[in-house]
C-alpha positions as a printed Julia matrix, in Angstrom:
117×3 Matrix{Float64}:
 25.65   9.88  -45.45
 28.6    7.58  -47.37
 30.22   4.51  -45.79
 33.62   6.59  -47.39
 32.19   9.81  -45.54
 31.2    7.79  -42.27
 34.27   6.07  -42.06
 36.11   9.42  -43.19
 33.89  11.36  -40.42
 34.74   8.36  -37.77
 38.69   8.15  -38.45
 38.72  12.39  -38.12
 36.49  12.82  -34.97
 39.46  10.1   -33.26
 42.32  11.55  -33.99
 40.34  15.44  -32.7
 39.46  13.5   -30.47
 42.85  12.51  -29.89
 44.03  15.53  -30.26
 41.98  17.85  -27.87
 42.49  15.51  -24.71
 46.45  15.62  -25.36
 46.09  19.19  -25.4
 44.11  19.48  -22.48
 47.04  16.59  -20.85
 49.64  18.93  -21.26
 48.26  22.23  -20.38
 48.01  23.47  -23.62
 45.3   25.87  -24.94
 43.24  25.76  -28.09
 45.26  29.17  -30.04
 42.29  30.86  -32.47
 45.45  32.22  -35.25
 46.37  28.01  -35.03
 42.38  26.75  -34.99
 41.81  28.99  -37.88
 45.7   28.16  -40.46
 44.26  24.33  -39.96
 41.0   25.48  -40.72
 42.11  27.33  -43.77
 44.3   24.37  -44.68
 41.55  21.83  -44.14
 39.38  24.79  -46.7
 42.52  24.97  -49.74
 43.66  21.15  -49.81
 39.86  20.14  -50.43
 39.72  22.62  -53.23
 42.99  21.35  -54.6
 42.38  18.19  -53.74
 38.31  17.88  -55.7
 40.7   19.16  -58.9
 42.36  15.6   -58.58
 39.25  13.63  -57.46
 39.64  10.61  -59.16
 43.26  10.24  -58.48
 42.45  11.19  -54.93
 39.76   8.79  -54.64
 41.81   5.97  -55.35
 44.26   7.27  -53.13
 42.61   7.63  -50.57
 40.4    4.74  -49.98
 43.37   2.23  -50.41
 44.02   0.88  -46.52
 47.71   1.06  -45.63
 47.1    4.98  -47.19
 44.42   5.52  -44.25
 46.36   4.02  -41.7
 49.67   6.03  -42.49
 48.07   9.36  -42.68
 46.25   8.84  -39.34
 48.93   7.2   -37.79
 51.24  10.43  -38.78
 48.88  13.17  -37.73
 48.92  11.29  -34.43
 52.82  11.32  -34.04
 52.72  14.19  -35.27
 50.1   15.86  -32.78
 52.37  13.53  -29.92
 55.77  15.52  -31.55
 53.75  18.53  -30.79
 53.2   17.5   -27.48
 56.35  17.56  -26.5
 57.47  20.46  -28.19
 54.63  22.39  -26.36
 53.73  23.93  -29.33
 49.8   24.7   -29.1
 49.84  26.64  -32.32
 50.85  23.56  -34.22
 48.37  21.7   -32.21
 45.36  23.81  -32.78
 45.9   23.97  -36.14
 45.74  19.62  -36.5
 42.54  20.87  -34.25
 41.22  23.76  -36.36
 41.23  21.29  -39.78
 39.93  18.48  -38.02
 37.04  20.75  -37.01
 36.82  22.14  -40.58
 36.59  19.0   -41.89
 33.86  17.29  -39.71
 32.4   19.99  -40.49
 32.35  20.74  -44.26
 31.91  16.85  -44.08
 28.8   17.02  -42.59
 27.96  20.46  -45.18
 28.38  17.91  -48.19
 26.64  15.14  -46.84
 23.29  17.07  -45.49
 23.49  19.2   -49.09
 23.77  22.0   -46.99
 27.48  23.02  -48.5
 28.31  21.97  -52.27
 30.35  19.57  -52.74
 34.1   21.59  -53.43
 34.04  20.25  -57.05
 31.11  22.69  -57.67
 33.33  25.82  -55.29
């Protein structure tokens, strides 16, 4: 696994764990439709992003963009918890879990890179 993939996986895993903790802390359950919607959103984003790979890579490799993305996602998690939106929290968890599975699949060669879809 490349260093960039490890960094992405670590960030996604941290946010996923935080999201699951918040979900449990506020007593909400995972919404399967929400989680599936988040997973489909990740697949759609990865497909579109793969068509603009160089531009996305230039942006994503900037530390301020990564920090802002993680901070924004965590703020969305907290806001969802305050609004007691289990569906939105589930979508975030589904999106992150799908991303981690996709990343692991590509890193191990079991899945083709989204640019090949």
